[in-house]
C-alpha positions in Angstrom: 95.3 254.3 85.3 96.7 255.5 88.6 99.8 257.2 87.2 100.2 259.3 84.0 102.1 257.6 81.2 105.2 259.8 81.7 105.1 259.3 85.5 104.9 255.5 85.0 107.8 255.6 82.5 109.9 257.6 84.9 109.1 255.2 87.7 109.9 252.2 85.5 113.2 253.8 84.6 114.1 254.4 88.2 113.3 250.8 89.0 115.3 249.5 86.0 118.2 248.2 88.1 115.9 246.1 90.3 113.9 244.9 87.2 117.2 243.8 85.6 118.3 241.9 88.7 115.0 240.2 89.1 114.5 239.3 85.5 118.1 238.0 85.0 118.4 236.0 88.1 116.3 232.9 88.6 117.6 232.7 92.2 116.5 236.2 93.1 113.1 235.6 91.5 112.7 232.3 93.2 113.7 233.6 96.6 111.3 236.7 96.4 108.4 234.7 95.1 109.0 231.8 97.6 109.2 234.2 100.6 105.9 235.9 99.4 104.0 232.7 99.1 105.5 231.2 102.3 104.5 234.4 104.2 100.9 234.0 102.9 100.9 230.3 103.7 102.0 230.7 107.3 100.2 234.1 108.0 97.0 232.8 106.5 97.4 229.4 108.0 97.9 230.7 111.5 95.1 233.2 111.1 92.5 230.7 109.7 93.4 228.2 112.5 92.9 230.9 115.1 89.7 232.0 113.4 88.5 228.4 113.6 89.4 228.2 117.3 87.6 231.5 117.9 84.4 230.2 116.2 84.5 227.0 118.2 85.1 228.9 121.4 81.7 230.5 121.1 80.1 227.4 122.6 82.7 226.9 125.4 82.6 227.9 129.0 84.5 230.9 130.5 87.8 229.2 131.2 88.0 227.6 127.8 87.1 231.0 126.2 89.9 232.6 128.1 92.3 230.0 126.8 91.1 230.7 123.2 91.6 234.4 123.8 95.1 233.8 125.0 95.8 231.7 121.9 94.4 234.4 119.7 96.6 237.0 121.3 99.7 234.8 120.8 98.9 234.1 117.1 98.7 237.8 116.2 102.6 238.3 116.3 103.5 235.6 113.7 100.5 236.7 111.5 101.6 240.3 111.6 105.2 239.2 110.8 104.0 237.2 107.9 101.8 240.0 106.6 104.8 242.4 106.8 107.1 239.9 104.9 104.3 239.4 102.4 104.0 243.2 102.0 107.7 243.7 101.5 108.0 240.9 99.0 104.8 242.0 97.3 106.5 245.4 96.7 109.5 243.6 95.3 107.4 241.5 93.0 105.3 244.5 91.8 108.3 246.8 91.2 110.0 244.0 89.1 107.4 244.7 86.5 105.8 248.0 87.6 104.3 248.9 84.2 102.3 245.6 84.1 101.1 245.7 87.7 100.1 249.3 88.0 97.8 248.9 85.0 96.3 245.7 86.3 92.9 245.9 88.0 93.7 242.5 89.6 96.7 244.1 91.3 94.5 246.9 92.8 91.8 244.4 93.8 94.5 242.3 95.7 95.9 245.4 97.4 92.4 246.5 98.4 91.7 243.0 99.8 95.0 243.1 101.8 94.0 246.5 103.2 90.6 245.1 104.2 92.3 242.1 105.8 94.6 244.4 107.8 91.6 246.6 108.9 89.7 243.4 109.9 92.8 242.3 111.8 93.0 245.6 113.7 89.3 245.4 114.6 89.7 241.7 115.6 92.6 242.6 117.8 90.7 245.3 119.6 87.7 243.1 120.0 89.8 240.3 121.4 91.4 242.7 124.0 88.0 244.0 125.0 86.7 240.5 125.4 89.7 239.6 127.5 89.0 242.6 129.7 85.3 241.8 129.9 85.9 238.1 130.9 88.6 239.2 133.5 86.0 241.6 135.0 83.5 238.7 135.3 81.3 239.6 132.4 80.2 237.0 129.8 81.5 239.0 126.9 78.9 237.4 124.7 78.4 240.6 122.6 82.1 240.8 122.0 82.2 237.1 121.1 79.5 237.8 118.6 81.8 240.5 117.1 84.7 238.0 117.1 82.5 235.6 115.2 81.9 238.2 112.5 85.6 239.2 112.3 86.7 235.6 112.2 84.4 234.7 109.3 85.6 237.9 107.5 89.2 236.9 108.2 88.7 233.5 106.6 86.9 235.0 103.6 89.5 237.7 103.1 92.5 235.4 103.4 90.8 233.2 100.8 90.1 236.2 98.6 93.6 237.4 98.8 94.9 234.0 97.8 92.5 233.9 94.8 93.4 237.5 93.8 97.1 236.6 93.9 96.6 233.6 91.7 94.4 235.6 89.3 97.0 238.4 89.2 99.8 235.9 88.4 97.8 234.3 85.6 96.4 237.6 84.2 99.7 239.6 84.3 
């Protein structure tokens, strides 16, 4: 367990007002859960669609690749907004029943997967910017596209794993 029993009990006591609101209001529970799932739907949907375009762009010429890089750049903002909303609502969901979630290995697996997803996103963003600079300088950027291929596949796998971990967490909690 991450927290001692007394620390966990103190935390649960401090969160009692939120736990009471969440557990006694179907509207609040529905809004928080819906926002969490919707953020995952749109964030993951945009990300996976961009990953697919990136993977397809590997076989395109320079101009088409530049267009794919432009699209990838534009998609990052709504994906980051969705991840932020998902993070905030995830905190609200976890703190509504902190004693259950802190003890759940599925919770920690999901958090770890989200952390990996964010790290992959940071790496993908840096690689995309480097590829844009390489292409603008007249280089092929093939080595950077190879990296984009790996990060795109990782992104697809991690978004899928986060989804599965979330469903598992919901059913196991």
